N, C-alpha and C positions, 0 to 999 in steps of 0.2 A: 439540471432538472430541479424543479422547485417542489418542496413539500411543506406542509404546515404542521407546526407542533401543537398538539392538543392541550387542553387545560391540565391534563395529567402528565405532560412532558413527553408524550409519545409521538412518534412520527412513523411514516411508512416508507418502504423501499418500492419505487415504481416497478411495475411488472417487467418493463424493458430491461432494467438493471438486474432484476432477479434472474431472468433468463440468461442474460449475457454472462453473469458471474456464477451461474448454477447454484443460486441460493435457494434453499429449501426451508420449510419450517424448522426452527431450532438451530439454523445456521448462526454462527457467531460473527459479530462485527466489532471492530475496535475503533474507538473514536480517538483521534490523535489531535491534541491541541497544538497548533502551529504558531500560537501567539496572536495572529490577526485572523486566523481562520481555523476551521475544524475539518479534518479529513476523516472520512469513514472508510475503513479498510476491511474487506472480508478476511476472516481467518481461515486458512486452509486446514482441512482435516489432516493432511499429510504435509508438514512444513517443508520437507525436503522437496517434494513434488512442486510445492508452491514457489520455490526458488528456481526451478528449472527454466532455463532460457533467459534468466536475468542478465547474465554476462555473455549472451550469444555473440559469437564472432570474436570474442576476446577471452583469454583465460583469466582466471582470478589473479594468478600470479602477475601477469602482465599489467593488469589494472592496478594492483597494489604497488608495483614498481613505478608505474607512471605517477601515481599519487605521491609516492615518497620523493621522486625527483622534483615534482612541482613544489613540495614543501621545502626542500633544500634550496631551491631557486628563490623562494620567497624570503628565506632567512638571510640570504646574502645581501 
């Protein structure tokens, strides 16, 4: 979706996205500079609840072990 930056550097969040991400007035957004792009990420009021489902189907331990094995394979 496209928005325009005003002369004061402001922009709006389209209603479709506000509804989808349950954004209300005074909700916080974080802008993440990715080098060649900017990502806008809503900040959860409850950070633990915001992570729920992130590793669905895989335990965090399994994910960490898989990453560690991949790193060791790259080092060889």
